[in-house]
N, C-alpha and C positions, 0 to 999 in steps of 0.2 A: 750454715747450715744447709745449704743448699747448692754447695760444690758442683754436686756432680749432673744434677737440675743445669745448671748455667753453663757446664761442660759440653751438655750435649748439643745443646741450642747453638752454642758460640762456633762448636765444629760446623754446624749448617753455615753460618754467617761466613766461614773463610771457603766456601766453595768456590770454583772458578769464576772469573769475569765471564758477562752474557754475551751470548753470540747470537748473531741475525740468521738463525735458521729457517731452512724453507718448509712449507708446511709437509708433512706425510701424511699418505695418501691411506696407511694403515692406522695413522694417530685416533682409534673410535675410542668410545666411552669405556670398553673393555680393555682397554689397556692405558687409562687413566686412573690415578686412584680415586677413591670415594671421602672425599672430606666430611662429609655427612655423617661418616660412622664418628666423628670429633661432635659436629656441629650439625644440625640441622639448616641452617642460613647464617648467616652474620646476623641476623637479631638475635638468635637463641646467644650467639659470642656473646653481644654486649647483654645478653641476662645474665651468665655466669660472670660477666666480668663485676656488674654489678654487688653479685655474690660476694666476690673476692674483696671486693671495697668495703661489703660490710663485715667481712673476717677479719680487716685490718684493724675495725674498730673493735671488734672483741678481743683480738689479740694483745691488744692495747692494756687490757682489764689485766692481763697477767705480769705485765711489768711491775717490778718488785712485790711482786704476791707469788711468786712460780716455787717458791719453798715452802710455801704456808703450811701445805699437809701434803699427802701421799696422792688423794682425792684430787687437788688443784695441779699435783706437777703433772698427774696422769692426763686429766681434762687439756692443759696447755700442749704436752708436746702432740696427744692427740690433734687440735686444732692445727698447730704450727704445719702437722705432717699434710693433714686436707687444705690446709692453705696453699702449700709447695704442690701436691698433687694437681690440686684445679690451675694454678697456675703454670704448670708444665703443659698441661691437655688445651688451656687459653694462648700460651706462645706456639704450639706446636702449628694449631690451627692459623696462626697469624702468619707465622713464616712460610708455612706452606703456601695458604691463599694467595701470597704476594709472590713465590718463586714458579708457581705453575703460569705466570703471566707477570712480569715483573714489566708492565708497561701501564698497569691498572693501578688509577690513583687510587683507588679504592686500598687494594692491598698495600699500597706504600703507607696509608693513613693506618690502617689497622696493625703494620707493623710495628709503626712508631708508637701506637697506644699499648702495644705490649711491652715494649721496650719501658715504658714509664711505670707501667703497673710493674715490673719485673726492679724497678727502680724502689716504687713504694714498698714493695715486699721486702726488702733488702733493708731497708730503714725500719719499716714495723720491726722485724724480728731479732734488729740487732742487738737488744736487748739479753736474749737469750744466752747466748754465750758466754758473757760473764756474769749473770746472775747464777749461770750453771756452776762455774768457777767457784763462786760466792758462796755456794751450797758446801762445796767441797766433798772430795770423793768418798768421806765417811758416812755423810748425809747420801749421798745418790747412791751409794751401792747399797745402804741400809732400805732405801725406797723398793730394790730394784729384789731384794730378797722378799719383802713386804708383800710384793704384787708380780706374781709370774709373767704376767701380760706386757709388763711393760720389757722383755727381753730382749723384745723388736727394736730397741731403740739401745741395746748395751754398746752396741760398735759406735754408734754416735756419739754416744756420753766419753765413755773411754778414748774418742777421737780429739773430744771438746776437753776434756781433763786433764791430756797428757800438753796441752798447748799451754798450760795455765800461765808460764813464763814469757810466750808471744801475745797475749792477749791482753788491751789494755784494761781499763774500767770502764764502766758503763757511759759514761758521756765519751769517752775517747772513742770506744766503738762506734756510738753514736755518732760523730765527729765523722770517721772514715766513712761510714755510711754514707753521709748529707756529701760527701765529695767526692762518693761514687760516680755522678753526673759528669764531674767535672775534669776528672782525670784521664779521658779516654781520648783526647785532642790529641794526640800524634798520630793514633790508629785512624781515625775519622779523618786527618787532614793528608794521610800517604792514600788511604782508600778513594778520596776526592780525586786527589792529582794524578795516580795513578791511573784512576778507570775514566774518567771524564774531561779534565783538564789538559793532558798532556797532548801538548803539538807535534801528533806522531808524524813521521817522514813517509813520504810517497816514493817509492821505486819503480821502475822499469822490468820485471823479472825478463829471461833469455827467450821464452814464448811471443814475448811483446804486451803480455798482462800487466796492466798496472793496479798496483796494489798500495794502500794506505797502511802501514807496518804499526799498527796496534798490538797491544799483548792478545788478542786473537789472533790476528795474522800472523804474527810471530810464530805462536803456537802451530800453525797451521803449514806455513813455509818453511821452519827450519827443521823441517825434514824433504825436503823437496830432494830428488834423485838427481840434480843437477848443482853441482858443487860450485861453482859458479853464483848461483843463484843464493844458495845457502850461506854464502861468504857475503854476500849483498844485504841478505837481511840480517844478518848479524851486526855487521857497521852500520845499518841504517839504526837499527833497533837499539844497542849499544851504547851509539852514539850520542843519541837521543838522550838515554838514562845521564850519560857522562855530564851533556850538557845541565843537569838539575842534580848534579851530583850535591853540590850545597847546600841545596836545599833539603835536600834527602836525610843527607847528614845532620842537619839540624833536626830534623824532626825525630831523626831514630833517638839521635841522643839527649833528646827530652825524653823519650820512653826510656833509656838508661837512668837517666837520671830518677825518673820518678821511681824503678823498679830498685832501686840503689836506696831511694828514700824510706821506701815501705819497710824494706830489708831491716833500718835502723830501727824505725819508730816498731818494728814487730822484734827487735830485740835479734837479729840475726846475725848472725857475723858477716853475711855476703846476699846475695839476689839466689845466687845456683842452692845453697844450701835451704833459704824458704821458700822455692819452687819445689824442692825435690819432700821437702817435712811435709806440705799438703796432704802427701799419700801415704809418708811415712816410709820413703824411697832412700834406702843408703847411698851416701855420695861414692862405694864402690861402683855400683851400678854405672852411672853416669862416667866415672873414670875408667873403668875395665871397657867399657863400650869402646871410647877413645882409642885407650891403650891399644888393644887389641886390633882396632881398626886400623892404625896406624903400621904396627907390627903388619899386617898382613895385607901392605898396599900391594904388594907382589901379585897375588890374586887380580887385583884390578889392573895392573897393571896386562897381564896376564888377558885378561878381557879386550882392552884395548889392540894391543898386538893382533889379536883375533880378529875384531872388527873392522881394522886396516886392511888386515888378509881378506877380509868377504866382500867389503868394499871396494878393496882394489887400488886403495889411497896409500901411498908409500909415505905420505910425512901427514899425520893423521892432526885436525886440528879441531880446535872445541866446536867450531861447527860443524864437524863431521859424527856428535857423539848423537845424535837422534833420529836419523833414516833408520829404517829397519831392518834390520840385519838379513831380514828371508822377505820376500815381497810375496804379495799371495794374493790368487782371486776367488779364494771360498770365502762361502756365505754361513752366517750362522744367524737365520731368522732367530728372532724371540719365542717363538714356540718351540724350535729345534733346542735354541739357548740352556731354555729352562729341563729342558730332558734332559741335554748332557749334565746339566748340573745338579740334577736331582741321582743320576747315574752315579757320577764321581764321590757324592755324600756319602755312598753305601756305609764305608767305614766306620761310618758315626752310630750305625745300627737302624731297625727299624723303626721306633720312636722318631727319632730326630728326621729320616728321611718323611716319613708320612704327614707328620706336622707341617715339614717344607712342602712336601706335594700340597695339601691342602690349602696353606698360605699363600702359595704363588698363584692360584686362583679366585684368589680373594680380592682383588680391587687393591692391593697395598701400595702397588707399583704404579708411578708413572713413565713410562718407556721411553715414548719418542721425542727427540728432539722438534722444535716449533719454534715459530717468531715469539721472542719474549723471555721463552720459558728460560729459567736459572740455567746455564749449562754445567758440567760436570757431570758428579754424582754424592749422592749420601743417603744415610740410613739414620732417621731421627725414631729411637723407640722410647721416648720418655712420657707419651700419653699410655699411662699404666690400665686404665680402666680400658682400652682402647685395642690396639694393637699398631707394632712398628709400620712408619712408613718410609719407601724409597723413590727417591727420585731420580733417573736415569736417562740416559740419552742415547740409545742403541741404535747402531748403527750398522748392525749384522754382521761387524766383523770381528775376529778374535779379540781384540780388545776388549771389544763390547762384552761378549762371552766373559772373559775372565772378571771384569768389572761386576759383572750379573753375579759371578761366584761369592767376590770379595765384597758385595753391600748385604751380600744374603746371608752372609758368615755372620756380621752385623745383626743383620735382622735377628737372626736364629740365637745370637745370644741375648739381645732382648726380650726375644721371647721366653727364654726358662728361664732368663732372670726374673721375670714379671710374673711368671707362673710360678718360681718356687719361692721368690722372697716377699714380704711386704713390702709395700711403697717406697715406705724411707730406708730400706737396705737394696733393693731392685736396682737403681740406676747404679753404674758403673764409671771407674776413672779410665781414661786414655791408656793409662800404661797395661790395663788387659784387652779394652777396646779393640785393638788393632791385630790380638791374635787371634783373635776368631775368624776375622777376614784374610787372613794371610794365612792360616792351617788350612783353610776351603779351597785358597789358588795352589798350594801345594796337591791337593787330592786330587782338583781339576787337571793338572798337569799329567800326574800321574796315570788318570783315566784317561787322557787324550793320548798319550805317548801310545798307551795300550790297545789303542784303537784307530791309531793313525795307518793311512791305506798304502803311505809312500814315505820314501826320505824325504823329500821335499816336505812335504806335512809335517814330519818330525821336526825337521829344522826349523818350521814355522813356530811351534809349541815349544821347543827350546832355547830360542833364538827371543822369544819373547819373554819366558821365565828370566834367560838372560838379563836380560835389558830392564826388568823388573826387579832385579838383587842390585844391580848399580843403580837403579835410582831412586830404590826405596830403604835400600842397605848404608851402601856405601856414600851415596850423596845427601844421604841423612843424617847420618852419622859426623858428616864433614861440615855440614851446616851446626851441625849440635858443638863441634870442635871451634867455631868460629862463634858462636855464642858465648861459648863457654870465657873465652878467650876477652871477647870486648867490656859484657858485663864485670868482670874481673877490672877490668882497668878502671870504667868507672867507680864500679864500687872502691878501689881506693883511691878515689879521687883526680883523677885524670882526666884530662879532657876530648874530646874524640872529634874531628871533622869529616867533611864527607870525603875527603881525601884521605886520611888517616885511614880511615873505616876501609878505602878501596886497598889500602897497602896492605891491610892486613887480613882479609879477604882475600886481595889477589896472592900473596906469598903462598896460602894456605890452597888455594885452588891450585897453585902449581906445584904442590909437593904431593897432594892427592894425583893429580894427575900426570907424573913422573916429568914434566917439561923439562929440567934441566938432564935428564937420560934421554930426551928426543921420543917419549913414550907420546904424549899427546902437547901439541904446542897450543900454548895459552897465550893469545892476543893482550896487548894492554887494555883496550877498548873493554872487555869483558870482565876483568877486576871491579867493577861497578855492580857485577849481578845481587850483589847484596841487598842494594837496594830497591830490587825487583820481589825479592820471596815477603809475601805477605804475614807464614807465618812466624817471622821475626818478631809481630807484634803481639806475641801472644809468647812471653817468653819461657823459653824452654818446654817446645812444646814437642818440636819435630824429633829431639832424641826417641822418643816412644814409637816411632816409626818402625827403625831401625834396631830396638829392643825388640818388638813385639814380631816383627818376622824371623829373628832369630828364635826366639821361643815358638811360632808359627813353625818353624822350619823342624825343630826339633820333637816337638810334640807330637804333627805329624808322622815322622819317621818311626816315631814310638807309635803310633798306632797303627799303620802299615805294617809294621813287623811284630805286632805283636799278638795282642788278644782284647778281650773283654776288661779287663783293670787298668789294661794303657787305654783306653778308649773310656770307658767311665774316671778315671783320674782328671783326661782331659776336660770333659763332658762337667765334671765338679766346678773346674771354672769359672763355665758359665754360668750353672746355677746358680753361683755365689751370689753373682751380680757385685756388690759393694759392700756384702755384710761383712767382711774383713780387708783387711790392708793387702794393698794388692803383690808386693812383692814377695810378703810371707802365702799368698794364696797359691801364686806360680812356684813358690820354692815346694810348699808341700804337696805341689801335682807331680813334681820331679824336675823341675828345670831353676837352675838358682843364677839367675839372671846378673848377678856380682859374681861369677867365676867367668874364666874365660870359654869353658865347656860350649855352650849355646850359639856364640858368635865362633868360634874353631867350627859349629854343626853347620854354618852358614857359607863358610869359606871351603867345607869340604862339600857343601851342594853345590855351589859354584864352579868347585873347578871338576865336579864331575859332571855336570851340565857343560863343559868346555870338553872336556873329554868326549862325550857322547857326538857332538858336534863334529869335531875332528876326526872323530874316526868314521862319520860317514861322509865327508868331504876326501879322506883317505883311499876309501871304497872307490869314490869316483873316479881317481887318477888313472 
């Protein structure tokens, strides 16, 4: 009943490991989010949490009485909606209070209390789905016809009724809800081991720097301009993961078994079908993505050949894929970045730009890195009666500018959905979430290329876009290929050890990177990379990054080449929120993600960018 709320808040939990940042002198109140828009204080949060606990008791009165009358049906659905909305606000405050300073015990305690409330919420509302199913479609449709105010629940009710064959009776649903807190062991073990207890190796770099190669240091030093340093970092980092291959294999296998069991319990043929059916996504979307990606690996291989040439590396290895293609000393302070972002969004119309302009000065953002602040970036837009919030770690580089545009794409999606939809249908699934962000990145690139003052500057923007396509499309599609393979094996009753998982992942890694053709050499030690990816603990999640960048690229192209109709078709997706099934929503706006067309648009865009880079290089000879 609240899958989208949980989806949004879980996306927050998957942000990157915390880094120890130095204090930024520009990190003033004006550049921090204002959590008082949510609650004036922690005491106010406590009071609202107490109200939520009371609502748990109230909704218990709906149990076994949901269909007694039209009035009872409506009052119970309204109560459920208010309960979910209150929890979304409570959870937003708790998670963001913790993220702004992860070193504070108070924030950790608040976050844990929020998790407990979420489990209680799931248990308290677990009766709704089976009771609605027991009422049957005829009775539910009869209520909808009698009271037009119930129309805000029509999509939610249709989503429940279509899942009749996959829903247990009331006792079964209560049992599953009760086990909810006991089925996340694999994810918890992974998080603890990977972020807190791994005995990370220490190395000495070529300049004499001694570094402990934990996850944060790996992210920092893997792009070192010194190739010997990069190889040293990879050998140390992946060598340590290899030592724990057996443990991570056990942990991940437990997750795969859990997903297989839940698929069987809910009468699905396999884990992938169940995961896709949550949003009524056709299997063809997933399979077409992978098939198209595999068929167009020559485009990826062209990129690697270009990378080798630009880096001056004759024999590209996996440890050579992270250094930036183009170095730059250009700076993009936050105020300038906001202005560039606003200028790039003009194709979406005056109303969109005016709303974004006002919002960007309203303390929705926590901008700068600082000690103990969560790293990475995210947007949380589920506090329906307030506004979206954005966590950034702006470093005044072009990547920070691109991240700003990406996260504000999310924020405007939530802003427009919350403005256009009632709470119950405002929050949207991941399948459409990343479309808004990737579309805005295309607009930013288009704008930056138009105002670039030199070929060096153009190369910076083109190189960044190219690397984004590699990482967000091809890499995520590769992950999706691996997930489909290993889940299928466990669904069929096969066992998997850490060594077996590394063999499967290594073979896929080599195929995608053209190892046998000498495109990129994949050393054996990096085959354990599967153990490092946290998103695998949220099943069949990452493929949506690839489908979204495909859709986003196609929508952006349509808007840039078209007019008001193309723009309005695109904006209709954002305004719809979660009021319709996402595949159908995107298809009705002109992009069918079960067809090859949007993926072909990605490959065409990537080749066009490479054409432009090669043209600049040829001009310089």
